[in-house]
N, C-alpha and C positions, 0 to 999 in steps of 0.2 A: 430431750424427747421432742420439744417443739421444733427444733431444727430438722430432726429426722422426719417428723411429719411433713414439714414444708418440702423437704427433698423428695419424699415419696409422692406428694401431690403433684410437684413439678414433673417428676419422672413419668407419672402416670399420665399427665396431660400430654407429654410429648409422644408417649406410645400410642395414646388415643388419637392424636393428630396424625401422626405418620407422615409418610412421604410417598409420592407416586413418581415413578421413573417414566420420562418420555424419551422415546428412541430418537437418536439424531437424525434419522431420515423421515421423521414424521412429517407429512405434507403440510401441516400448519406452521412448520418452521422454515423460514426463507433465509437462504444463504446467498448473499450478493457479493460481487466483486471477484469471483473465481469461476472459470469456465469448466473446470475439471473436478468432479465430485464423485467419490466412490465409497460405499458403505459395505463393511463386512465385520462380522463378529462384534456388532454393537459399536463400531467405531467409524466415524466419518473422516475420510481423508479429503483434505481441501487443497487443491493444487492450482496455482496461478499459470502453470505452464504444463504442456502436453509432454508425454513420455517421448514422442517422436522428436521433439526439439533437440534432445541430447545427441542425436545421430547426425545432426546437420553439420556440415564441414565449416560453414561460415559463422560459427558461434565462438566468440572470442573472450577467453578468460572469464567463463561463467562459473561461479561457485555453486555447486549443487546445494550445499547446506544452506546458503543464503536464499537461493530460489525456492527452497522448500518452506520458507516462512510465508506469512500471509498478510503482508501490508496491504491495507486498503479493503480488506475483506469485512463484511458485516453479517452478523447473525440476528435475525429479526423474528420476534414472536409476540403474541398478545395472550395475556392470561389475567385471571382474577385472583391468582394465588398471592397471598400476602408476602410469602417468601419464595424466592426462586434461587436455586443453586445450579448455575451452568456448569457443566462437567467438561473439563479438558484434561488431556494428558500430554506429555512431552512427545513430540514427534521424533521417531527414530531417524537419524541421519540429518536432522535439521539443525540449523544455528540455534543454540539455547543460551544466548548472551544474557547474563544477569547483570544488573537488575532490570532487564528489559521486558519482563513478563507482566506489562501493564495493559489493562483493557479499558478503552473508552466506553462509557455507559451514557446512553440516552434513554430518557423516560418521556414517552408521549411526544417525541420529537425535540425535547429539550436536553441539552448536555448537562449532566449532573456531576461529571467528574471522571477521574481515571482511578481504577482499583488494581492492586496488585493480584496476581493470580491466586495467592494463598488466602486472599480475603474477598474473593469475588462471590459475594452474596447480594442479591437484589431484594430490596424491601419496599413494600407500598403500604398505603393505609388500609387496604382491603375494601375501600369504597369504589366498586366498579372495576372494570377491566383496564389493564395498563399495557400499552404497546412499548415493548422494550427493544432496543438496538445495542448490540455489543459490538464494538470495533476491536479487531484482533491486533495483537502486538506487532511491533516493527521487526525486531531481531530476535524473535522467540518463536519457533515453529510448534504448533500444536495439532492434535486430533481432537475432534469434537465427539463427545460421548453422550450427549443428550442433556436433559434438564431434570432436576428434582423439584416437584411442586408439592404444595400441601395436599394432603388426602382430601378428596372432594373438590379440588380446584378445577377450573375448566381451562382449556387451551382453545383459542379461537383462530379462525382463518385471519391471515394478515393481508390486507388490501394495500399493496404497494403501488403508487402512482407510476406511470410510464415517464421516464426522463430521457433527455438526450444522452448518448453513450459517449463517455470520455475515456481515452486510454493514455496513460502517462508511460512514457518509455524513457529509460536512462539508467544511471548508476546508482551509487549509495545516496547521492543528494535527493534523487527521486524516491528511492527506497524509504528514506526517513532517517538516515544516520545523523546524529547530533542532537535529536530531540530525546528527551529523557522524561521519565515518570509520566508517561502518556502512552495511550494506544496509537495505532497508526492514524488516528484522526488528527494528530499533531503534524503530520507531514504536509508539505505544500501542495501535492496533488489533492488531498482530502479537503484542504481548506478551500482551494480553487473550485472543486466539485460541489462543495457545500454551498458556497456563495452563489454560483451560477446554476445550481439545480441539476447537476449532472449525475448520472449513474457512473460510477468510477471502477475501472480496472487499472490497478497500479502494476506495471510490469517492470518496475525499477529493481535492479539487483546490485547490491553493494560489491565494488571491486570489478564489475563488468566493463568490457570495452565494446566499442560500436560493433554490433552483430546484426547483419542483414537477416540472420535466421529468425530474429524475434518478430519480424514482420509477418512471418507466415502463421504465427500464433493468432492473428487477427482474422483468419480466414472464416472463423466460425460465428463472427459477429458482424453487425453493420455499425461502424463507428461514425459518430458525427464529428467528434473533435479528437485530434491527436496531438500530443505535445511530445517533443524529443529534445532532451537535454543531455547530451552524451559527448564525451571526449576527453574528460579529465584523466582517466586512467590510461587511455591511449597515449596521451601527452607525457604522463609521468610514470609510465609503466611498460608494458611489453613492447611497444613500438619504439621506445626510447625517444619519443618526440619526432618520429619520422612523419613530417607533415604531408608528404605525398601519399603514404599509406593511410594516414587518417582521412585524407580527402577521398581516396578510393573507397574506403569503407563506408564513409558518410553518403557518398553518391549511390553506392549500391543499396544502402539501407533505404534511402528516400525512393529509389526506383522501385524497390520491392513493396514498400508501403503503398505507393501509389497504384501498383498493380493489383494488390489485394483490397485496397479501399479507394476505389476511384472517385467516390463522392465526398470523402472525409475532408474537412478542413484541417490541414497539418501545420502546426506552429512549431517552427524550428527555434529553439532558444539557445543562443550562443553561450559558451560557458560563463557562469556566474563569476563574481569576484573571488579571488583567492588572496589570502594574506601574503603569500609569496608567489609571484607570477613569473619569476625569473627563469624557471626551468632547471635550476641547479639544485633544488631541495632533494636531499637524499641520493644525489648522484655523484659519481666520481668525476665525470667529465661534464662540462657545461652543456645545457640542453637549449632547445629553442624556447623563447618566452611564450606565455599562454596566448598572448595576443596573436601569434602566428597561427594557432589552432583556430581562433575566432575568425581571422582573415580567410583561412582555407574553407571553413564551413560557410561563411558568408558568400564566398564566391560560388560554391555549389548551389546554394539556395538561389542566388541571383540567376544562375544558369537555367535552373528549372523554371523560374518565373519568366525569363526572357524567351523560353521555348513555349510559353503559353499556359503554364499551370497557374490558373486564377484562384486556386484554393490552397496555395502554399504561402505561408507568411513567416517572416523574419522578426524575431525579438531579441534585442540586445540584452542579454541576461545581466551583464555587468552594470548596465544602467539602472537596473531595478534591484540592486544588491549592494551591500557595503561591507567593509571589514568588520564594522560594528554588529553585523548580523551573524557572525560566524562563531563557531566552537571548534577551535583548531584551525587548519589551513583552508579547507574549503566547505566544510558541512555548516549548515545553518543550526543555530541554537533554536530553542522553542520560539522565542519572539521573532527571530529572523525568518523562520519558515513561515510564520503567520503573515509577516509583512510581504514576503515574497509571493505567497499564495494570493493575497489580496490584490497586490500590484498586477499579478498575471490575470486575475479575473477581470480586470478592467480592459485587458487587451484581447483575451481569448473569449470570443462570443460566438 
């Protein structure tokens, strides 16, 4: 009888407390790191890329399912609710790589850890309002369906500071492949952005090859800093290591980036260290070594600089990375991504 009474009291208190649902498009919720937001039927779709991009002819080996994930995206809000339940659902057509559905959580600007999607409940002492920031997963695409707050709790306007805009362009290394049990705060672009105080757009897509089409995605913003780390999949994938084709794509990308972002500082990062750089990995016939890709990209960058581009810079990616940083052949592990992001932050200013 005593246990029954305790259960009834607990059940009664839960009913009395209740929960209030906040819509995903509530103006007091700020979504950062994605330029394309659409809300319908109580569900917010968050896109890093435009629908128009898929029609462009110079898009090379872009996986739609990976592009529909939200690496680098943050959801920010402020509330005095003791318990907050962010509501996410699997995004149709997106990569849903398990166990990659981890979310990085910040409380009043301090990182408190990464939580898996099935345990994503935020708790505070209830003493005053808390500003929360949730960083979305790397390879697990979601739709945002709002927040559940305690009944009577308040949601406040979030006053986000204006920061220089940083755009990271590349393949799976930029996307965040190799990092595990973390949200996309574990990726090197997020580390770099956090150290230097940048507002981040991560346009990295796993498996992609150098695509000038991506430059046009920047027409809607004014970027201050752009990094480009691209070429691994061209070297070991569709072009079969055709160095001339890699150079042609790279030059076209830089030309288009400079056209749409004439004032941005563009940092070209040559391919980082790979465990096997021979060019024979997974191929029947010998390919060109990775050093040939670095040489070709370096030549293109030096050409632009010689022609007078004073805001284009070259970074030797292999000098900032080592085999010990890797998980597999080319992807950084958690610590490797942190080290690389910190090293870049010293050079990207």
